[in-house]
C-alpha positions in Angstrom: -14.6 -64.0 240.5 -11.1 -63.7 241.9 -8.5 -66.1 240.4 -6.8 -68.3 242.9 -3.0 -67.7 243.1 -0.8 -70.6 242.1 2.3 -70.6 244.3 5.7 -71.5 242.9 9.2 -71.7 244.4 12.3 -70.8 242.4 15.6 -72.1 243.8 18.6 -69.8 243.2 21.0 -72.7 243.5 22.6 -75.5 241.3 22.6 -77.9 244.2 20.9 -81.2 243.3 20.7 -82.1 247.0 18.6 -79.0 247.8 16.3 -79.7 244.8 15.9 -83.3 245.8 15.1 -82.4 249.4 12.3 -80.0 248.2 11.0 -82.5 245.8 10.8 -85.3 248.4 8.8 -82.8 250.6 6.2 -82.5 247.9 7.3 -79.2 246.5 7.9 -78.7 242.8 10.8 -76.3 242.3 12.2 -74.4 239.3 16.0 -73.9 239.4 17.6 -70.7 238.2 21.3 -70.5 239.0 22.5 -67.1 240.2 26.0 -67.3 238.7 27.3 -64.9 241.3 31.0 -64.7 242.2 31.0 -65.9 245.8 34.6 -64.8 246.3 33.6 -61.1 246.4 31.6 -61.5 249.6 33.7 -61.1 252.8 32.6 -61.8 256.3 34.3 -62.3 259.7 32.3 -65.4 260.6 30.6 -68.4 258.9 27.1 -67.4 260.2 27.3 -63.9 258.6 28.9 -65.2 255.4 26.3 -67.9 254.8 23.4 -65.4 255.1 25.2 -62.8 252.9 25.7 -65.4 250.1 22.1 -66.7 250.3 20.8 -63.1 250.1 23.0 -62.3 247.1 21.9 -65.4 245.2 18.2 -64.8 245.8 18.3 -61.1 245.0 20.4 -61.7 241.8 17.9 -64.2 240.5 14.9 -62.2 241.6 16.2 -59.2 239.7 16.2 -61.3 236.5 12.6 -62.5 236.8 9.2 -61.1 235.9 7.2 -60.2 239.0 4.6 -63.0 238.8 2.1 -63.4 241.7 2.8 -66.3 244.0 6.4 -66.7 243.0 9.1 -66.9 245.7 12.8 -67.0 245.1 14.9 -68.9 247.7 18.6 -68.5 248.0 20.7 -70.8 250.3 24.4 -71.2 251.1 26.2 -73.4 253.6 29.5 -72.6 255.3 31.3 -74.7 258.0 32.8 -73.0 261.1 35.8 -75.1 262.3 38.6 -74.1 264.7 37.8 -70.4 264.1 38.1 -70.8 260.3 35.3 -70.3 257.7 35.2 -73.3 255.3 33.4 -73.3 252.0 34.2 -75.8 249.3 37.8 -76.9 249.3 40.0 -75.6 246.5 41.4 -79.0 245.5 41.9 -82.5 246.7 45.0 -81.6 248.8 43.0 -79.1 250.7 40.1 -81.6 251.2 42.6 -84.1 252.7 44.1 -81.6 255.0 40.7 -80.5 256.2 39.6 -84.1 257.0 42.8 -84.8 258.8 42.0 -81.8 261.1 38.3 -82.5 261.4 38.3 -86.3 262.2 37.2 -87.1 265.7 36.2 -83.5 266.3 33.2 -81.2 265.7 32.2 -78.3 263.5 29.2 -76.0 263.1 27.5 -75.9 259.8 25.6 -72.7 259.0 23.1 -72.5 256.2 21.8 -69.1 255.2 18.3 -68.9 253.8 16.8 -65.9 252.0 13.3 -65.8 250.6 11.9 -63.0 248.3 8.3 -62.5 247.2 8.6 -61.3 243.6 5.5 -59.2 243.5 5.6 -57.4 246.9 9.4 -57.4 247.2 9.0 -58.6 250.8 11.9 -60.6 252.1 12.6 -63.0 255.0 15.9 -64.5 256.0 17.4 -66.8 258.7 20.4 -69.0 259.3 20.0 -72.6 260.2 22.8 -74.0 262.5 23.7 -77.6 263.1 26.6 -79.1 265.1 28.4 -81.9 263.2 30.4 -84.5 265.0 32.9 -86.2 262.7 34.1 -89.8 263.1 37.7 -90.5 263.8 38.5 -91.9 260.3 41.7 -93.3 259.0 44.1 -91.8 256.5 43.1 -94.5 254.0 39.4 -93.6 254.4 40.2 -89.9 253.9 42.2 -90.6 250.7 39.4 -92.8 249.3 36.7 -90.3 250.2 38.5 -87.4 248.6 39.3 -89.5 245.5 35.6 -90.1 245.0 35.3 -86.3 244.3 32.4 -85.8 246.6 34.1 -83.6 249.1 35.3 -81.2 246.4 31.7 -80.2 245.5 30.3 -79.3 248.9 30.9 -76.8 251.8 33.1 -78.2 254.5 34.2 -81.0 252.3 31.6 -83.5 253.5 28.0 -84.6 253.0 25.6 -86.6 255.2 23.3 -87.7 252.3 26.1 -89.3 250.3 29.3 -91.2 250.9 30.3 -88.8 253.6 27.4 -89.9 255.8 29.4 -92.8 257.0 32.0 -90.4 258.4 29.6 -88.3 260.5 29.1 -89.8 263.9 26.1 -87.6 264.8 24.6 -84.2 264.5 22.8 -81.7 266.8 20.1 -80.0 264.9 18.2 -80.3 261.6 19.8 -82.9 259.2 18.3 -81.1 256.2 20.2 -78.0 257.1 23.4 -80.0 256.7 22.2 -81.2 253.3 21.8 -77.5 252.4 18.2 -76.5 253.2 16.1 -76.7 256.3 12.4 -77.4 255.6 11.2 -76.2 259.1 13.2 -73.0 258.6 11.7 -72.5 255.1 8.2 -73.0 256.6 8.9 -70.2 259.1 10.1 -67.8 256.3 7.1 -68.5 254.2 4.9 -67.8 257.2 6.6 -64.4 257.6 5.4 -63.6 254.1 1.9 -64.8 254.9 2.1 -68.1 253.0 1.7 -71.7 254.3 4.2 -74.2 253.0 1.2 -76.4 252.2 0.3 -73.9 249.5 3.5 -75.0 247.7 2.7 -78.7 247.8 2.0 -80.2 244.3 -1.4 -81.7 243.7 
């Protein structure tokens, strides 16, 4: 009698927002932080950089793991394209303030790279989720208060939509989860490419 495979997802990211998004979707996830040096990766545009970083994270974690059947490693990374610049996490509070002063009342494009690896077969699937973000025209006082909260310093583009920064995003065009850091519809497509249904990852 053939043993039924138990499917499991390993997230190669320390992001609590990504983990919470998966958990709320009924997927139990193990976290194994890649620890890669993101500064060594260079790319001309945010789209390419987000995918390169996601791929590096997933492959680094996969290389450290035993090849158990049904285990998939997911790497994700988000980068904001704004005014021709590629924006990851701000270096400090001063940079976060400067970014927000430039972004307010305008729009940027948030790219989140997703890379999925099947540990046993070695098969891989990857894609970039893209969402247009329209920022509110907020005041200097609001910017100072937001940056002082520390939230913008921990995230790509210096903003969130699932935290305090959500009040400063007027609207988005695309998947909200992608802005949080992980697109569930995109993950479903990647799993399907590896012949797995996302429902097989749902906890009982």
